[in-house]
C-alpha positions in Angstrom: 14.1 16.8 -50.1 10.6 15.7 -49.0 10.1 13.3 -46.1 6.6 12.4 -47.2 6.2 8.7 -47.7 4.0 7.2 -50.5 2.0 4.1 -49.8 2.2 1.8 -52.8 0.2 -1.2 -51.5 -1.7 -1.5 -48.2 -1.5 -4.6 -46.0 -4.6 -6.2 -47.6 -3.3 -5.6 -51.1 0.1 -7.1 -50.2 -1.7 -10.2 -48.9 -3.8 -10.5 -52.1 -0.7 -10.1 -54.3 1.3 -12.7 -52.3 -1.6 -15.2 -52.6 -1.7 -14.7 -56.3 2.0 -15.2 -56.6 1.7 -18.4 -54.6 -1.0 -19.7 -57.0 1.1 -18.7 -60.0 4.1 -20.7 -58.6 1.8 -23.7 -58.2 0.4 -23.3 -61.7 3.9 -23.1 -63.2 5.2 -26.1 -61.3 2.1 -28.3 -60.9 4.0 -31.5 -61.9 6.7 -31.0 -59.2 6.4 -32.8 -55.9 8.8 -30.4 -54.2 9.2 -26.6 -54.7 12.3 -24.6 -53.7 12.0 -21.0 -52.8 15.2 -18.9 -52.5 15.2 -15.7 -50.5 18.1 -13.2 -50.2 18.5 -12.0 -46.6 16.9 -10.0 -45.2 13.7 -8.8 -47.0 13.7 -11.4 -49.7 13.9 -14.1 -47.2 11.1 -12.7 -45.2 8.9 -12.6 -48.3 10.0 -16.2 -49.2 8.9 -17.3 -45.7 5.5 -15.7 -46.3 5.1 -17.4 -49.6 6.2 -20.7 -48.1 3.4 -20.4 -45.5 0.8 -19.6 -48.1 1.9 -22.5 -50.3 1.7 -24.9 -47.4 -1.9 -23.8 -46.8 -3.0 -24.2 -50.4 -1.1 -27.3 -51.5 0.3 -30.6 -50.3 3.7 -30.1 -51.9 6.9 -30.1 -50.0 8.2 -26.5 -49.9 11.9 -26.0 -49.3 13.3 -22.6 -48.4 16.9 -21.5 -48.9 18.3 -18.4 -47.3 21.0 -16.6 -49.2 23.3 -14.2 -47.4 25.5 -11.8 -49.3 28.6 -10.0 -48.1 27.9 -6.5 -49.2 31.0 -4.9 -47.7 33.6 -6.9 -49.5 35.1 -5.9 -52.8 34.3 -9.2 -54.5 30.8 -10.6 -54.4 30.4 -13.6 -52.2 27.4 -15.4 -50.9 26.4 -18.3 -48.7 23.3 -20.4 -48.1 21.8 -22.0 -45.0 21.1 -25.2 -46.9 23.2 -27.0 -49.5 22.4 -25.6 -53.0 22.6 -29.3 -54.3 19.0 -29.8 -53.0 17.8 -27.5 -55.8 20.0 -28.8 -58.6 17.7 -31.6 -59.6 14.6 -29.3 -59.7 13.2 -27.8 -62.8 14.6 -24.5 -64.0 11.7 -22.4 -62.8 13.2 -20.5 -59.9 11.7 -17.7 -58.0 14.3 -15.6 -56.3 13.1 -13.0 -53.8 15.3 -9.9 -53.2 
């Protein structure tokens, strides 16, 4: 088994892709006043935070961020959120979930 790591994207490429994703979110949801991003802890939430920061820089929309935590050790799948899911129920069906 090789311990050699392969670099898929460098830091600048990740930044460029993240900005493009943020613009795509705005293009797909231009009529909405509020956007809701949902990130699954840990890495998905970190990426959602980065997208939230970019979106705040390029738009005047309210950007809500929901953190989903999942119990990975239990036999049945269970999850919790840091904000009530009800805040997203009235939003359009275009969701972006970060894993």
